[in-house]
Biotite code that builds the C-alpha atoms (Angstrom):
import biotite.structure as struc

atoms = struc.array([
    struc.Atom([0.000, 0.000, 0.000], chain_id="A", res_id=1, res_name="UNK", atom_name="CA", element="C"),
    struc.Atom([2.724, 2.653, 0.733], chain_id="A", res_id=2, res_name="UNK", atom_name="CA", element="C"),
    struc.Atom([4.391, 2.057, -2.677], chain_id="A", res_id=3, res_name="UNK", atom_name="CA", element="C"),
    struc.Atom([1.464, 3.189, -4.846], chain_id="A", res_id=4, res_name="UNK", atom_name="CA", element="C"),
    struc.Atom([1.169, 6.857, -3.821], chain_id="A", res_id=5, res_name="UNK", atom_name="CA", element="C"),
    struc.Atom([4.958, 7.511, -4.075], chain_id="A", res_id=6, res_name="UNK", atom_name="CA", element="C"),
    struc.Atom([5.312, 6.605, -7.811], chain_id="A", res_id=7, res_name="UNK", atom_name="CA", element="C"),
    struc.Atom([2.848, 9.165, -9.281], chain_id="A", res_id=8, res_name="UNK", atom_name="CA", element="C"),
    struc.Atom([4.409, 11.979, -7.275], chain_id="A", res_id=9, res_name="UNK", atom_name="CA", element="C"),
    struc.Atom([7.853, 11.297, -8.761], chain_id="A", res_id=10, res_name="UNK", atom_name="CA", element="C"),
    struc.Atom([6.528, 11.293, -12.400], chain_id="A", res_id=11, res_name="UNK", atom_name="CA", element="C"),
    struc.Atom([4.611, 14.542, -12.022], chain_id="A", res_id=12, res_name="UNK", atom_name="CA", element="C"),
    struc.Atom([7.584, 16.430, -10.597], chain_id="A", res_id=13, res_name="UNK", atom_name="CA", element="C"),
    struc.Atom([9.958, 15.146, -13.339], chain_id="A", res_id=14, res_name="UNK", atom_name="CA", element="C"),
    struc.Atom([7.660, 16.047, -16.240], chain_id="A", res_id=15, res_name="UNK", atom_name="CA", element="C"),
    struc.Atom([6.750, 19.543, -15.003], chain_id="A", res_id=16, res_name="UNK", atom_name="CA", element="C"),
    struc.Atom([10.143, 21.240, -14.733], chain_id="A", res_id=17, res_name="UNK", atom_name="CA", element="C"),
    struc.Atom([11.717, 19.521, -17.794], chain_id="A", res_id=18, res_name="UNK", atom_name="CA", element="C"),
    struc.Atom([9.072, 20.646, -20.287], chain_id="A", res_id=19, res_name="UNK", atom_name="CA", element="C"),
    struc.Atom([8.854, 24.337, -19.383], chain_id="A", res_id=20, res_name="UNK", atom_name="CA", element="C"),
    struc.Atom([12.570, 25.317, -19.374], chain_id="A", res_id=21, res_name="UNK", atom_name="CA", element="C"),
    struc.Atom([13.374, 23.406, -22.580], chain_id="A", res_id=22, res_name="UNK", atom_name="CA", element="C"),
    struc.Atom([10.821, 25.288, -24.642], chain_id="A", res_id=23, res_name="UNK", atom_name="CA", element="C"),
    struc.Atom([11.712, 28.722, -23.179], chain_id="A", res_id=24, res_name="UNK", atom_name="CA", element="C"),
    struc.Atom([15.518, 28.506, -23.636], chain_id="A", res_id=25, res_name="UNK", atom_name="CA", element="C"),
    struc.Atom([15.691, 27.265, -27.218], chain_id="A", res_id=26, res_name="UNK", atom_name="CA", element="C"),
    struc.Atom([13.588, 30.126, -28.719], chain_id="A", res_id=27, res_name="UNK", atom_name="CA", element="C"),
    struc.Atom([15.569, 33.274, -27.710], chain_id="A", res_id=28, res_name="UNK", atom_name="CA", element="C"),
    struc.Atom([19.124, 31.957, -28.333], chain_id="A", res_id=29, res_name="UNK", atom_name="CA", element="C"),
    struc.Atom([19.061, 31.336, -32.176], chain_id="A", res_id=30, res_name="UNK", atom_name="CA", element="C"),
    struc.Atom([17.215, 34.556, -33.160], chain_id="A", res_id=31, res_name="UNK", atom_name="CA", element="C"),
    struc.Atom([19.866, 37.245, -32.306], chain_id="A", res_id=32, res_name="UNK", atom_name="CA", element="C"),
    struc.Atom([22.802, 35.253, -33.762], chain_id="A", res_id=33, res_name="UNK", atom_name="CA", element="C"),
    struc.Atom([22.067, 35.511, -37.552], chain_id="A", res_id=34, res_name="UNK", atom_name="CA", element="C"),
    struc.Atom([21.148, 39.245, -37.375], chain_id="A", res_id=35, res_name="UNK", atom_name="CA", element="C"),
    struc.Atom([24.578, 40.995, -37.008], chain_id="A", res_id=36, res_name="UNK", atom_name="CA", element="C"),
    struc.Atom([26.613, 38.457, -39.004], chain_id="A", res_id=37, res_name="UNK", atom_name="CA", element="C"),
    struc.Atom([25.335, 39.159, -42.573], chain_id="A", res_id=38, res_name="UNK", atom_name="CA", element="C"),
    struc.Atom([25.341, 42.938, -42.067], chain_id="A", res_id=39, res_name="UNK", atom_name="CA", element="C"),
    struc.Atom([29.046, 43.179, -41.096], chain_id="A", res_id=40, res_name="UNK", atom_name="CA", element="C"),
    struc.Atom([30.935, 41.673, -44.124], chain_id="A", res_id=41, res_name="UNK", atom_name="CA", element="C"),
    struc.Atom([29.488, 43.840, -46.972], chain_id="A", res_id=42, res_name="UNK", atom_name="CA", element="C"),
    struc.Atom([30.365, 47.200, -45.316], chain_id="A", res_id=43, res_name="UNK", atom_name="CA", element="C"),
    struc.Atom([34.180, 46.975, -45.476], chain_id="A", res_id=44, res_name="UNK", atom_name="CA", element="C"),
    struc.Atom([34.138, 45.633, -49.033], chain_id="A", res_id=45, res_name="UNK", atom_name="CA", element="C"),
    struc.Atom([32.122, 48.468, -50.680], chain_id="A", res_id=46, res_name="UNK", atom_name="CA", element="C"),
    struc.Atom([34.138, 51.628, -49.839], chain_id="A", res_id=47, res_name="UNK", atom_name="CA", element="C"),
    struc.Atom([37.473, 49.994, -50.694], chain_id="A", res_id=48, res_name="UNK", atom_name="CA", element="C"),
    struc.Atom([37.299, 50.059, -54.528], chain_id="A", res_id=49, res_name="UNK", atom_name="CA", element="C"),
    struc.Atom([35.376, 53.368, -54.748], chain_id="A", res_id=50, res_name="UNK", atom_name="CA", element="C"),
    struc.Atom([37.863, 55.581, -52.885], chain_id="A", res_id=51, res_name="UNK", atom_name="CA", element="C"),
    struc.Atom([41.064, 55.167, -54.973], chain_id="A", res_id=52, res_name="UNK", atom_name="CA", element="C"),
    struc.Atom([39.359, 55.776, -58.342], chain_id="A", res_id=53, res_name="UNK", atom_name="CA", element="C"),
    struc.Atom([38.395, 59.514, -58.100], chain_id="A", res_id=54, res_name="UNK", atom_name="CA", element="C"),
    struc.Atom([41.777, 60.840, -56.882], chain_id="A", res_id=55, res_name="UNK", atom_name="CA", element="C"),
    struc.Atom([43.595, 59.183, -59.783], chain_id="A", res_id=56, res_name="UNK", atom_name="CA", element="C"),
    struc.Atom([41.358, 60.931, -62.330], chain_id="A", res_id=57, res_name="UNK", atom_name="CA", element="C"),
    struc.Atom([41.704, 64.352, -60.663], chain_id="A", res_id=58, res_name="UNK", atom_name="CA", element="C"),
    struc.Atom([45.499, 64.188, -60.736], chain_id="A", res_id=59, res_name="UNK", atom_name="CA", element="C"),
    struc.Atom([45.565, 63.429, -64.450], chain_id="A", res_id=60, res_name="UNK", atom_name="CA", element="C"),
    struc.Atom([43.256, 66.360, -65.212], chain_id="A", res_id=61, res_name="UNK", atom_name="CA", element="C"),
    struc.Atom([45.269, 68.781, -63.095], chain_id="A", res_id=62, res_name="UNK", atom_name="CA", element="C"),
    struc.Atom([48.562, 67.938, -64.766], chain_id="A", res_id=63, res_name="UNK", atom_name="CA", element="C"),
    struc.Atom([47.159, 68.075, -68.287], chain_id="A", res_id=64, res_name="UNK", atom_name="CA", element="C"),
    struc.Atom([45.532, 71.520, -68.163], chain_id="A", res_id=65, res_name="UNK", atom_name="CA", element="C"),
    struc.Atom([48.517, 73.847, -67.448], chain_id="A", res_id=66, res_name="UNK", atom_name="CA", element="C"),
    struc.Atom([50.743, 72.318, -70.135], chain_id="A", res_id=67, res_name="UNK", atom_name="CA", element="C"),
    struc.Atom([48.909, 73.644, -73.237], chain_id="A", res_id=68, res_name="UNK", atom_name="CA", element="C"),
    struc.Atom([48.094, 77.032, -71.701], chain_id="A", res_id=69, res_name="UNK", atom_name="CA", element="C"),
    struc.Atom([51.732, 77.976, -70.963], chain_id="A", res_id=70, res_name="UNK", atom_name="CA", element="C"),
    struc.Atom([53.086, 77.897, -74.534], chain_id="A", res_id=71, res_name="UNK", atom_name="CA", element="C"),
    struc.Atom([49.993, 79.682, -75.858], chain_id="A", res_id=72, res_name="UNK", atom_name="CA", element="C"),
    struc.Atom([50.625, 82.638, -73.542], chain_id="A", res_id=73, res_name="UNK", atom_name="CA", element="C"),
    struc.Atom([54.332, 82.816, -74.397], chain_id="A", res_id=74, res_name="UNK", atom_name="CA", element="C"),
    struc.Atom([53.599, 82.847, -78.143], chain_id="A", res_id=75, res_name="UNK", atom_name="CA", element="C"),
    struc.Atom([51.340, 85.896, -77.835], chain_id="A", res_id=76, res_name="UNK", atom_name="CA", element="C"),
    struc.Atom([52.318, 89.292, -79.271], chain_id="A", res_id=77, res_name="UNK", atom_name="CA", element="C"),
    struc.Atom([54.030, 91.850, -77.023], chain_id="A", res_id=78, res_name="UNK", atom_name="CA", element="C"),
    struc.Atom([51.908, 93.842, -74.634], chain_id="A", res_id=79, res_name="UNK", atom_name="CA", element="C"),
    struc.Atom([51.029, 97.296, -75.962], chain_id="A", res_id=80, res_name="UNK", atom_name="CA", element="C"),
    struc.Atom([50.657, 100.340, -73.730], chain_id="A", res_id=81, res_name="UNK", atom_name="CA", element="C"),
    struc.Atom([49.368, 103.652, -75.012], chain_id="A", res_id=82, res_name="UNK", atom_name="CA", element="C"),
    struc.Atom([50.389, 106.932, -73.379], chain_id="A", res_id=83, res_name="UNK", atom_name="CA", element="C"),
    struc.Atom([48.149, 109.725, -74.707], chain_id="A", res_id=84, res_name="UNK", atom_name="CA", element="C"),
    struc.Atom([50.141, 112.824, -75.555], chain_id="A", res_id=85, res_name="UNK", atom_name="CA", element="C"),
    struc.Atom([50.103, 115.578, -78.189], chain_id="A", res_id=86, res_name="UNK", atom_name="CA", element="C"),
    struc.Atom([52.795, 115.520, -80.832], chain_id="A", res_id=87, res_name="UNK", atom_name="CA", element="C"),
    struc.Atom([54.687, 118.262, -79.023], chain_id="A", res_id=88, res_name="UNK", atom_name="CA", element="C"),
    struc.Atom([54.721, 116.314, -75.740], chain_id="A", res_id=89, res_name="UNK", atom_name="CA", element="C"),
    struc.Atom([55.233, 112.789, -77.083], chain_id="A", res_id=90, res_name="UNK", atom_name="CA", element="C"),
    struc.Atom([59.006, 112.902, -76.646], chain_id="A", res_id=91, res_name="UNK", atom_name="CA", element="C"),
    struc.Atom([58.698, 114.041, -73.031], chain_id="A", res_id=92, res_name="UNK", atom_name="CA", element="C"),
    struc.Atom([56.164, 111.265, -72.394], chain_id="A", res_id=93, res_name="UNK", atom_name="CA", element="C"),
    struc.Atom([58.577, 108.765, -73.889], chain_id="A", res_id=94, res_name="UNK", atom_name="CA", element="C"),
    struc.Atom([61.346, 110.023, -71.599], chain_id="A", res_id=95, res_name="UNK", atom_name="CA", element="C"),
    struc.Atom([59.065, 109.553, -68.591], chain_id="A", res_id=96, res_name="UNK", atom_name="CA", element="C"),
    struc.Atom([58.230, 106.033, -69.744], chain_id="A", res_id=97, res_name="UNK", atom_name="CA", element="C"),
    struc.Atom([61.930, 105.182, -70.024], chain_id="A", res_id=98, res_name="UNK", atom_name="CA", element="C"),
    struc.Atom([62.576, 106.544, -66.528], chain_id="A", res_id=99, res_name="UNK", atom_name="CA", element="C"),
    struc.Atom([59.762, 104.380, -65.138], chain_id="A", res_id=100, res_name="UNK", atom_name="CA", element="C"),
    struc.Atom([61.148, 101.332, -66.899], chain_id="A", res_id=101, res_name="UNK", atom_name="CA", element="C"),
    struc.Atom([64.613, 101.858, -65.456], chain_id="A", res_id=102, res_name="UNK", atom_name="CA", element="C"),
    struc.Atom([63.197, 102.539, -61.996], chain_id="A", res_id=103, res_name="UNK", atom_name="CA", element="C"),
    struc.Atom([61.207, 99.284, -62.182], chain_id="A", res_id=104, res_name="UNK", atom_name="CA", element="C"),
    struc.Atom([64.377, 97.278, -62.765], chain_id="A", res_id=105, res_name="UNK", atom_name="CA", element="C"),
    struc.Atom([64.748, 97.191, -66.548], chain_id="A", res_id=106, res_name="UNK", atom_name="CA", element="C"),
    struc.Atom([68.347, 97.293, -67.739], chain_id="A", res_id=107, res_name="UNK", atom_name="CA", element="C"),
    struc.Atom([69.148, 100.261, -70.012], chain_id="A", res_id=108, res_name="UNK", atom_name="CA", element="C"),
    struc.Atom([70.267, 97.909, -72.760], chain_id="A", res_id=109, res_name="UNK", atom_name="CA", element="C"),
    struc.Atom([66.776, 96.373, -72.897], chain_id="A", res_id=110, res_name="UNK", atom_name="CA", element="C"),
    struc.Atom([65.117, 99.590, -74.109], chain_id="A", res_id=111, res_name="UNK", atom_name="CA", element="C"),
    struc.Atom([64.899, 100.991, -77.644], chain_id="A", res_id=112, res_name="UNK", atom_name="CA", element="C"),
    struc.Atom([63.322, 104.393, -78.321], chain_id="A", res_id=113, res_name="UNK", atom_name="CA", element="C"),
    struc.Atom([62.040, 105.356, -81.788], chain_id="A", res_id=114, res_name="UNK", atom_name="CA", element="C"),
    struc.Atom([60.908, 108.838, -82.819], chain_id="A", res_id=115, res_name="UNK", atom_name="CA", element="C"),
    struc.Atom([58.702, 109.575, -85.810], chain_id="A", res_id=116, res_name="UNK", atom_name="CA", element="C"),
    struc.Atom([59.491, 113.301, -86.023], chain_id="A", res_id=117, res_name="UNK", atom_name="CA", element="C"),
    struc.Atom([62.461, 115.218, -84.707], chain_id="A", res_id=118, res_name="UNK", atom_name="CA", element="C"),
    struc.Atom([65.364, 113.109, -83.493], chain_id="A", res_id=119, res_name="UNK", atom_name="CA", element="C"),
    struc.Atom([65.987, 112.645, -79.807], chain_id="A", res_id=120, res_name="UNK", atom_name="CA", element="C"),
    struc.Atom([68.737, 115.036, -78.579], chain_id="A", res_id=121, res_name="UNK", atom_name="CA", element="C"),
    struc.Atom([70.937, 112.090, -77.600], chain_id="A", res_id=122, res_name="UNK", atom_name="CA", element="C"),
    struc.Atom([70.730, 110.594, -81.090], chain_id="A", res_id=123, res_name="UNK", atom_name="CA", element="C"),
    struc.Atom([71.454, 113.946, -82.717], chain_id="A", res_id=124, res_name="UNK", atom_name="CA", element="C"),
    struc.Atom([74.475, 114.424, -80.472], chain_id="A", res_id=125, res_name="UNK", atom_name="CA", element="C"),
    struc.Atom([75.904, 110.961, -81.070], chain_id="A", res_id=126, res_name="UNK", atom_name="CA", element="C"),
    struc.Atom([75.375, 111.155, -84.828], chain_id="A", res_id=127, res_name="UNK", atom_name="CA", element="C"),
    struc.Atom([77.515, 114.279, -84.855], chain_id="A", res_id=128, res_name="UNK", atom_name="CA", element="C"),
    struc.Atom([80.475, 111.969, -84.205], chain_id="A", res_id=129, res_name="UNK", atom_name="CA", element="C"),
    struc.Atom([79.583, 109.776, -87.167], chain_id="A", res_id=130, res_name="UNK", atom_name="CA", element="C"),
    struc.Atom([77.268, 106.835, -87.791], chain_id="A", res_id=131, res_name="UNK", atom_name="CA", element="C"),
    struc.Atom([79.995, 104.280, -87.082], chain_id="A", res_id=132, res_name="UNK", atom_name="CA", element="C"),
    struc.Atom([80.378, 105.216, -83.431], chain_id="A", res_id=133, res_name="UNK", atom_name="CA", element="C"),
    struc.Atom([76.617, 105.777, -83.173], chain_id="A", res_id=134, res_name="UNK", atom_name="CA", element="C"),
    struc.Atom([75.703, 102.255, -84.263], chain_id="A", res_id=135, res_name="UNK", atom_name="CA", element="C"),
    struc.Atom([78.599, 100.806, -82.320], chain_id="A", res_id=136, res_name="UNK", atom_name="CA", element="C"),
    struc.Atom([76.802, 101.900, -79.174], chain_id="A", res_id=137, res_name="UNK", atom_name="CA", element="C"),
    struc.Atom([73.679, 100.139, -80.441], chain_id="A", res_id=138, res_name="UNK", atom_name="CA", element="C"),
    struc.Atom([75.621, 96.937, -81.014], chain_id="A", res_id=139, res_name="UNK", atom_name="CA", element="C"),
    struc.Atom([77.199, 97.130, -77.548], chain_id="A", res_id=140, res_name="UNK", atom_name="CA", element="C"),
    struc.Atom([73.711, 97.111, -76.001], chain_id="A", res_id=141, res_name="UNK", atom_name="CA", element="C"),
    struc.Atom([74.845, 98.738, -72.771], chain_id="A", res_id=142, res_name="UNK", atom_name="CA", element="C"),
    struc.Atom([72.464, 101.709, -72.748], chain_id="A", res_id=143, res_name="UNK", atom_name="CA", element="C"),
    struc.Atom([69.098, 102.954, -73.979], chain_id="A", res_id=144, res_name="UNK", atom_name="CA", element="C"),
    struc.Atom([69.343, 103.463, -77.726], chain_id="A", res_id=145, res_name="UNK", atom_name="CA", element="C"),
    struc.Atom([67.511, 106.281, -79.522], chain_id="A", res_id=146, res_name="UNK", atom_name="CA", element="C"),
    struc.Atom([66.835, 106.278, -83.256], chain_id="A", res_id=147, res_name="UNK", atom_name="CA", element="C"),
    struc.Atom([64.354, 107.779, -85.688], chain_id="A", res_id=148, res_name="UNK", atom_name="CA", element="C"),
    struc.Atom([61.781, 106.004, -87.811], chain_id="A", res_id=149, res_name="UNK", atom_name="CA", element="C"),
    struc.Atom([63.910, 106.258, -90.951], chain_id="A", res_id=150, res_name="UNK", atom_name="CA", element="C"),
    struc.Atom([66.776, 104.260, -89.415], chain_id="A", res_id=151, res_name="UNK", atom_name="CA", element="C"),
    struc.Atom([64.742, 102.046, -87.057], chain_id="A", res_id=152, res_name="UNK", atom_name="CA", element="C"),
    struc.Atom([64.848, 99.149, -89.482], chain_id="A", res_id=153, res_name="UNK", atom_name="CA", element="C"),
    struc.Atom([68.548, 98.770, -88.705], chain_id="A", res_id=154, res_name="UNK", atom_name="CA", element="C"),
    struc.Atom([67.941, 98.442, -84.972], chain_id="A", res_id=155, res_name="UNK", atom_name="CA", element="C"),
    struc.Atom([67.846, 94.993, -83.414], chain_id="A", res_id=156, res_name="UNK", atom_name="CA", element="C"),
    struc.Atom([65.050, 93.649, -81.269], chain_id="A", res_id=157, res_name="UNK", atom_name="CA", element="C"),
    struc.Atom([64.937, 94.560, -77.594], chain_id="A", res_id=158, res_name="UNK", atom_name="CA", element="C"),
    struc.Atom([62.581, 93.483, -74.801], chain_id="A", res_id=159, res_name="UNK", atom_name="CA", element="C"),
    struc.Atom([60.977, 96.948, -74.614], chain_id="A", res_id=160, res_name="UNK", atom_name="CA", element="C"),
    struc.Atom([60.418, 99.437, -77.433], chain_id="A", res_id=161, res_name="UNK", atom_name="CA", element="C"),
    struc.Atom([59.143, 102.962, -76.795], chain_id="A", res_id=162, res_name="UNK", atom_name="CA", element="C"),
    struc.Atom([57.771, 104.982, -79.708], chain_id="A", res_id=163, res_name="UNK", atom_name="CA", element="C"),
    struc.Atom([57.338, 108.747, -79.556], chain_id="A", res_id=164, res_name="UNK", atom_name="CA", element="C"),
    struc.Atom([54.896, 109.858, -82.236], chain_id="A", res_id=165, res_name="UNK", atom_name="CA", element="C"),
    struc.Atom([56.296, 113.382, -82.045], chain_id="A", res_id=166, res_name="UNK", atom_name="CA", element="C"),
    struc.Atom([55.381, 114.586, -85.489], chain_id="A", res_id=167, res_name="UNK", atom_name="CA", element="C"),
    struc.Atom([56.468, 113.583, -88.941], chain_id="A", res_id=168, res_name="UNK", atom_name="CA", element="C"),
    struc.Atom([54.187, 112.370, -91.688], chain_id="A", res_id=169, res_name="UNK", atom_name="CA", element="C"),
    struc.Atom([51.461, 109.780, -91.276], chain_id="A", res_id=170, res_name="UNK", atom_name="CA", element="C"),
    struc.Atom([53.573, 107.522, -93.471], chain_id="A", res_id=171, res_name="UNK", atom_name="CA", element="C"),
    struc.Atom([56.432, 107.734, -90.967], chain_id="A", res_id=172, res_name="UNK", atom_name="CA", element="C"),
    struc.Atom([54.128, 106.676, -88.138], chain_id="A", res_id=173, res_name="UNK", atom_name="CA", element="C"),
    struc.Atom([52.582, 103.969, -90.293], chain_id="A", res_id=174, res_name="UNK", atom_name="CA", element="C"),
    struc.Atom([56.081, 102.590, -90.902], chain_id="A", res_id=175, res_name="UNK", atom_name="CA", element="C"),
    struc.Atom([57.478, 103.048, -87.392], chain_id="A", res_id=176, res_name="UNK", atom_name="CA", element="C"),
    struc.Atom([54.672, 101.486, -85.365], chain_id="A", res_id=177, res_name="UNK", atom_name="CA", element="C"),
    struc.Atom([54.500, 98.069, -87.077], chain_id="A", res_id=178, res_name="UNK", atom_name="CA", element="C"),
    struc.Atom([58.295, 97.971, -87.125], chain_id="A", res_id=179, res_name="UNK", atom_name="CA", element="C"),
    struc.Atom([58.424, 98.776, -83.415], chain_id="A", res_id=180, res_name="UNK", atom_name="CA", element="C"),
    struc.Atom([55.887, 96.047, -82.727], chain_id="A", res_id=181, res_name="UNK", atom_name="CA", element="C"),
    struc.Atom([58.073, 93.533, -84.535], chain_id="A", res_id=182, res_name="UNK", atom_name="CA", element="C"),
    struc.Atom([61.156, 94.684, -82.601], chain_id="A", res_id=183, res_name="UNK", atom_name="CA", element="C"),
    struc.Atom([59.511, 94.553, -79.152], chain_id="A", res_id=184, res_name="UNK", atom_name="CA", element="C"),
    struc.Atom([60.096, 91.307, -77.342], chain_id="A", res_id=185, res_name="UNK", atom_name="CA", element="C"),
    struc.Atom([57.762, 91.840, -74.375], chain_id="A", res_id=186, res_name="UNK", atom_name="CA", element="C"),
    struc.Atom([56.405, 95.378, -74.282], chain_id="A", res_id=187, res_name="UNK", atom_name="CA", element="C"),
    struc.Atom([55.640, 98.204, -76.731], chain_id="A", res_id=188, res_name="UNK", atom_name="CA", element="C"),
    struc.Atom([54.912, 101.654, -75.328], chain_id="A", res_id=189, res_name="UNK", atom_name="CA", element="C"),
    struc.Atom([53.500, 104.215, -77.767], chain_id="A", res_id=190, res_name="UNK", atom_name="CA", element="C"),
    struc.Atom([53.328, 107.889, -76.803], chain_id="A", res_id=191, res_name="UNK", atom_name="CA", element="C"),
    struc.Atom([51.181, 110.106, -78.990], chain_id="A", res_id=192, res_name="UNK", atom_name="CA", element="C"),
    struc.Atom([47.708, 110.778, -80.320], chain_id="A", res_id=193, res_name="UNK", atom_name="CA", element="C"),
    struc.Atom([45.473, 107.772, -79.542], chain_id="A", res_id=194, res_name="UNK", atom_name="CA", element="C"),
    struc.Atom([43.356, 108.138, -82.692], chain_id="A", res_id=195, res_name="UNK", atom_name="CA", element="C"),
    struc.Atom([46.381, 108.192, -84.957], chain_id="A", res_id=196, res_name="UNK", atom_name="CA", element="C"),
    struc.Atom([47.998, 105.291, -83.158], chain_id="A", res_id=197, res_name="UNK", atom_name="CA", element="C"),
    struc.Atom([44.860, 103.136, -83.234], chain_id="A", res_id=198, res_name="UNK", atom_name="CA", element="C"),
    struc.Atom([44.339, 103.798, -86.925], chain_id="A", res_id=199, res_name="UNK", atom_name="CA", element="C"),
    struc.Atom([47.903, 102.723, -87.692], chain_id="A", res_id=200, res_name="UNK", atom_name="CA", element="C"),
    struc.Atom([48.068, 99.656, -85.471], chain_id="A", res_id=201, res_name="UNK", atom_name="CA", element="C"),
    struc.Atom([44.653, 98.483, -86.557], chain_id="A", res_id=202, res_name="UNK", atom_name="CA", element="C"),
    struc.Atom([42.474, 98.451, -83.439], chain_id="A", res_id=203, res_name="UNK", atom_name="CA", element="C"),
    struc.Atom([42.173, 98.451, -79.706], chain_id="A", res_id=204, res_name="UNK", atom_name="CA", element="C"),
    struc.Atom([45.556, 99.470, -78.399], chain_id="A", res_id=205, res_name="UNK", atom_name="CA", element="C"),
])
């Protein structure tokens, strides 16, 4: 008789606790595991190939642009500056331009001055000693050289040419200005009547 009531008590206690914890533990553990794993691997792979491509293209474009622009600028014609002055004051304006050039650092041998009318006093003085010594000073290239439009074709090119349209015929100016432009390496300064100068040089000085 005492053995019968003990057996059902043991079975009920064994079945109760085993069933409830087994079902509650298995459900929460597998759900959070697959979530973070697939999201992590694609992130480091995507930015890797995209970042090196744009800087390589920008460097090629930056190095290619300045190369063609530099020779185009150097091949341009000399810069032209116009100093408005009447025929009677063109020579004085040219003298002021030469002084400014020398003060800015230009060497005297880099400047050629051409007159269309009366000769510069320096040229007239030097020619009184003969053309040989006069042109010898031109060839030496140590100082500013003054000549008139009639003899300007004999002068060599210099970085800066200053023209004083101080009279003379329109034909003299028409000959001197294009010649001065061809002799100027970097800068042409023309002192005189703007309308006459623009009509000779063609436009927009």
